[in-house]
C-alpha positions in Angstrom: 35.8 -22.7 22.6 38.8 -20.9 21.1 38.4 -17.1 21.1 38.8 -15.2 17.9 39.5 -11.5 17.2 36.3 -9.9 16.0 36.2 -9.6 12.2 34.0 -10.5 9.3 35.9 -13.8 9.0 35.3 -14.5 12.7 31.6 -13.7 12.3 31.4 -16.3 9.4 33.2 -18.8 11.6 30.7 -18.3 14.4 27.9 -18.8 12.0 29.5 -21.9 10.6 29.8 -23.4 14.1 26.1 -22.8 14.6 25.3 -24.4 11.3 27.2 -27.6 12.3 24.8 -28.0 15.2 21.6 -27.4 13.2 19.4 -30.4 12.4 18.8 -31.2 8.7 15.5 -33.1 8.5 15.6 -33.6 4.8 15.9 -37.2 3.6 19.1 -38.0 1.7 18.2 -37.8 -2.0 19.7 -37.1 -5.4 17.3 -34.2 -5.5 19.0 -32.6 -2.5 21.0 -30.0 -4.4 21.8 -27.4 -1.8 23.4 -27.9 1.6 22.1 -26.5 4.8 25.2 -24.4 5.0 24.5 -22.8 1.6 21.0 -22.0 2.6 21.9 -20.3 6.0 24.9 -18.4 4.5 22.7 -17.3 1.6 20.0 -16.0 3.9 22.7 -14.2 6.0 24.3 -12.6 2.8 21.0 -11.0 1.8 20.7 -9.2 5.2 24.4 -8.3 5.2 24.4 -6.8 1.7 20.9 -5.2 2.2 20.0 -6.2 -1.3 17.1 -8.4 -2.3 18.7 -9.1 -5.7 22.1 -10.0 -4.3 21.7 -13.8 -4.7 20.3 -13.5 -8.2 23.2 -11.2 -9.2 25.6 -13.8 -7.8 24.0 -16.6 -10.0 24.4 -14.4 -13.0 28.0 -13.6 -12.1 28.7 -17.3 -11.7 27.3 -18.1 -15.2 29.4 -15.3 -16.8 32.6 -15.5 -14.9 32.7 -18.9 -13.2 32.8 -17.5 -9.7 30.9 -15.1 -7.5 31.1 -13.0 -4.3 28.9 -15.4 -2.4 31.7 -18.0 -2.7 34.6 -15.6 -2.0 32.9 -13.6 0.8 30.6 -16.1 2.5 32.1 -19.4 1.6 29.0 -20.7 -0.2 29.4 -23.6 -2.6 26.2 -23.1 -4.6 23.8 -20.2 -4.6 20.2 -21.2 -3.9 17.2 -19.1 -4.8 15.2 -17.3 -2.1 12.3 -19.8 -2.3 14.8 -22.6 -2.0 16.3 -21.0 1.1 12.9 -20.6 2.7 12.0 -24.2 2.1 15.2 -25.4 3.7 15.2 -23.0 6.7 11.5 -23.2 7.6 12.3 -26.4 9.6 15.2 -24.8 11.5 14.4 -23.1 14.8 15.6 -19.6 15.2 17.1 -20.4 18.5 19.8 -22.4 16.6 21.4 -19.0 15.9 21.3 -17.6 19.4 24.8 -18.8 20.1 26.1 -16.5 17.4 24.8 -13.5 19.4 26.6 -14.8 22.5 29.9 -15.3 20.6 29.8 -11.8 19.1 29.0 -10.3 22.5 31.9 -12.1 24.1 34.2 -11.0 21.3 33.1 -7.4 21.7 33.7 -7.6 25.5 37.2 -9.1 25.1 38.2 -6.5 22.6 37.1 -3.6 24.8 34.4 -2.5 22.3 31.7 -2.4 25.0 33.6 0.3 27.0 32.0 3.2 25.1 28.5 1.7 25.9 29.0 1.5 29.7 26.6 3.7 31.5 25.5 3.9 35.2 27.9 1.1 36.1 26.5 -1.3 33.4 25.0 -1.5 30.0 21.7 -0.1 28.8 19.4 -2.4 27.0 16.6 -0.9 24.9 13.7 -3.3 24.2 11.3 -3.1 21.2 8.6 -5.4 20.1 7.8 -6.6 16.6 5.5 -9.0 14.8 7.0 -11.2 12.2 4.0 -13.3 11.2 0.2 -12.7 11.2 -2.8 -14.5 9.7 -6.5 -14.7 10.1 -6.5 -18.5 9.2 -3.2 -20.1 10.0 -2.2 -20.4 13.7 -0.5 -22.7 16.1 -0.2 -23.1 19.9 2.6 -20.6 20.1 0.5 -17.9 18.4 -0.7 -14.8 20.2 -4.1 -13.6 19.1 -5.9 -10.3 18.7 -9.7 -10.0 18.5 -11.1 -7.1 16.5 -14.3 -5.2 17.1 -16.0 -7.0 14.3 -15.2 -10.3 15.9 -12.5 -11.4 13.6 -9.3 -12.9 15.1 -5.8 -12.3 13.9 -3.1 -14.7 15.0 0.4 -13.5 15.2 3.9 -14.2 16.4 5.9 -11.5 18.2 9.3 -11.0 19.6 11.1 -8.6 22.0 14.3 -7.3 20.3 17.0 -6.2 22.9 19.8 -4.0 21.8 22.7 -2.4 23.8 22.5 1.4 23.5 24.3 4.3 25.1 24.0 8.1 25.0 25.9 9.7 22.2 26.4 6.4 20.5 24.9 6.1 17.0 25.5 2.4 16.8 23.6 -0.3 18.7 24.6 -3.9 19.5 21.9 -6.6 18.9 21.3 -9.4 21.5 19.4 -12.6 20.9 15.6 -11.9 20.6 13.0 -13.3 23.1 9.9 -14.7 21.4 6.6 -13.8 22.9 4.4 -16.8 23.6 1.0 -17.0 25.4 1.1 -17.5 29.1 -1.7 -19.1 31.0 -3.7 -16.5 32.9 -1.9 -13.6 31.2 -3.3 -11.0 28.7 -1.5 -9.9 25.6 0.3 -6.9 27.3 1.2 -9.1 30.2 2.9 -11.5 27.8 4.9 -8.7 26.4 6.0 -7.5 29.8 6.8 -11.0 30.8 8.9 -11.3 27.6 11.0 -8.4 28.8 12.0 -10.1 32.0 13.8 -13.0 30.2 16.2 -13.5 27.3 18.7 -10.7 27.9 22.3 -11.8 28.0 23.0 -13.2 31.4 26.7 -12.3 31.2 26.0 -8.6 31.4 25.1 -6.3 34.4 22.2 -4.5 32.7 19.9 -1.5 33.2 16.8 -2.1 31.1 15.2 0.8 29.2 11.8 -0.3 28.0 9.8 1.3 25.1 6.5 0.9 26.8 7.3 1.2 30.5 8.7 4.3 32.3 11.1 2.3 34.4 14.8 1.5 34.7 16.1 -1.1 37.1 19.2 -3.3 37.2 18.9 -6.9 36.2 
């Protein structure tokens, strides 16, 4: 794969490469208005701009001026609504985007941008856990579960979020997340600890700093 100097344009190019590898399970139809690329880039634009109303503003701009920033900045052809983006992307596994994390990391390494983060002969990885779905009714085989004192059960999906950190650095560098799934014979906390042992970028010599464990050891 040809290397690119890290820039916003390179980031969009990495994302477009990942989009080309994503499966589109929708059946060809005249009702298929938005491309998979528009849906993915639209979702990315919302997080990049940190504005929930960004896409709606772009649609209004398009109707008034005939063009919008979603086209010029992100290369979108049409601007789908948030519900339309959800409907399209629900069928796409999150792992389809993991290659983008790897490309960005490699670009940072080649450009020397990881030097300020080097510490104790390697890089420090801080791990944090989060839940991104929970329900008392809906669940699947990949769900973890929590039984409350009243006997009710909450099903949830969790993930470990690794980031490269360093003393006196106000920025962090995100790596691909590791999803927590139930393991036979393991309790919930064991699943989280198990999740911390995998998924970190294999290209880095790392020292792990965990939020819930007073330990640091090289990987």
